C-alpha positions in Angstrom: 14.5 -0.3 -2.6 11.8 -2.4 -1.1 10.8 -2.1 2.4 9.8 -4.7 5.0 6.4 -3.5 6.0 5.8 -5.9 8.8 8.1 -7.9 10.4 6.2 -11.0 12.1 7.4 -13.7 14.7 5.0 -17.0 14.4 5.7 -20.2 14.6 2.8 -21.7 12.2 4.4 -18.8 9.6 1.7 -18.4 7.2 -2.2 -19.4 7.8 -5.9 -18.8 7.9 -7.8 -15.6 8.5 -4.3 -13.9 10.0 -2.3 -14.1 6.5 -5.3 -12.8 4.8 -6.1 -9.9 7.3 -2.4 -8.3 7.2 -2.0 -8.9 3.9 -4.3 -6.9 3.5 -2.2 -3.9 4.9 -1.9 -0.5 3.1 1.2 -0.9 1.0 2.2 -4.6 1.1 2.4 -6.4 -2.7 4.3 -9.6 -0.8 5.3 -11.9 1.6 8.9 -13.6 2.7 8.5 -16.6 4.5 12.0 -16.8 6.2 13.0 -20.6 7.9 15.4 -22.6 6.8 13.4 -25.6 7.5 11.0 -25.1 4.7 13.0 -23.0 2.0 14.8 -26.1 1.9 12.0 -28.3 1.4 10.4 -28.2 -2.1 6.8 -30.0 -0.7 6.9 -27.5 1.9 8.4 -23.9 0.2 5.4 -25.5 -2.9 3.2 -25.8 0.5 3.3 -22.8 1.8 3.9 -20.6 -1.8 0.3 -22.0 -2.5 -1.1 -20.5 1.0 0.6 -17.3 0.4 -1.0 -17.2 -3.1 -3.9 -17.1 -1.5 -4.1 -13.7 0.1 -3.3 -12.1 -3.5 0.3 -11.4 -2.6 3.5 -12.8 -4.6 5.2 -14.9 -1.8 9.0 -15.9 -1.8 10.2 -18.9 0.6 13.6 -18.2 1.3 16.2 -19.4 4.0 17.6 -16.5 7.1 21.4 -16.4 4.7 19.5 -15.4 1.4 17.7 -12.8 2.6 20.6 -11.3 4.0 22.1 -11.2 0.6 18.6 -10.7 -1.5 18.6 -7.6 0.7 22.6 -6.9 1.0 22.2 -7.3 -3.4 18.6 -6.1 -4.1 17.3 -3.8 -0.7 14.4 -6.1 -1.9 13.8 -4.3 -5.1 10.7 -2.9 -5.1 9.0 -5.1 -2.9 7.1 -3.9 0.2 6.3 -7.2 2.3 5.3 -8.6 5.2 8.8 -10.5 6.5 7.7 -13.9 8.4 9.8 -16.1 10.9 8.8 -18.8 12.9 12.1 -17.6 16.0 13.0 -13.8 17.8 16.2 -15.4 16.9 16.4 -15.1 13.2 14.5 -11.6 13.0 17.3 -10.4 15.2 20.1 -12.1 12.8 18.1 -10.4 10.1 18.2 -7.2 11.7 21.9 -6.6 13.5 22.7 -7.8 9.8 21.2 -4.4 8.1 17.5 -5.9 7.2 15.8 -2.4 8.4 12.3 -3.0 10.0 10.5 -0.4 12.1 7.3 -3.0 13.0 7.7 -6.2 14.6 4.3 -8.5 15.8 5.1 -12.0 18.0 2.2 -14.1 16.6 2.6 -17.2 18.3 5.4 -19.0 20.1 4.4 -21.9 21.7 6.8 -23.1 25.2 9.0 -25.1 24.4 11.4 -25.3 28.5 8.2 -25.0 30.9 11.3 -23.5 33.2 12.3 -21.0 31.4 10.0 -19.7 29.2 6.9 -17.7 30.4 3.1 -17.0 29.1 3.7 -13.4 27.9 0.5 -13.5 26.3 -2.4 -15.2 24.3 -0.1 -18.3 22.4 3.0 -16.3 23.2 5.7 -17.9 25.4 9.2 -16.4 25.5 12.5 -16.9 27.3 14.4 -14.5 28.7 17.2 -14.0 25.9 14.4 -13.6 23.8 13.7 -11.2 25.3 16.5 -9.6 25.4 16.4 -10.0 21.9 13.5 -8.0 21.4 14.5 -5.4 24.2 18.2 -4.6 22.2 16.1 -4.9 18.3 14.2 -1.6 20.1 16.9 0.7 22.3 19.8 0.4 19.2 18.2 -1.0 15.9 15.5 1.4 15.9 12.5 -2.1 16.0 10.7 0.7 16.9 7.0 -0.4 17.3 7.2 -4.5 18.7 4.0 -5.7 19.9 2.7 -9.0 20.6 -1.0 -9.7 19.9 -1.6 -13.5 18.0 -4.2 -12.4 15.7 -5.2 -8.4 14.3 -8.6 -9.2 16.2 -6.4 -9.6 19.7 -5.6 -6.9 22.5 -1.8 -6.1 21.8 0.7 -6.2 24.9 3.5 -3.6 24.7 6.8 -4.5 24.4 7.5 -2.8 27.7 4.7 -4.7 29.1 6.2 -7.8 28.3 9.7 -6.4 29.7 8.7 -6.1 32.8 7.3 -9.7 33.6 11.5 -10.4 32.9 12.3 -7.5 35.1 14.2 -5.9 31.8 
């Protein structure tokens, strides 16, 4: 049975030194990029596979629905992966579907709605809906280590610290 060694939300998906560092995490043997747009575009899919391959890890690019199927049918085989999505919503859907994960890094989310999005830490804007989803994942679905960190060398902010900004 496979395992999600680390889940990450980052709109940039695979990029630069962040993935080079994270991909060396103990036990990681693959990177799963879970995104509808990238998975359905051959050029983008090949581009991300190539970028992921530079880390030395097998890179799999799939849609969220395919990720759910792959978990249900194969439990991710023997992959110990870093699972990357662009949004909190995709992570939430995967976990509530039954894909287990213990560690979730929120790395890069741009501001979309100045009326609703709050700057919570370097490179991360969050709205109350996503904050509530993260709280639920932590309290009800066993995602125990949720933190905000744009790069591995940056200071971490805890979920608790961020939820205070939303009075949650």
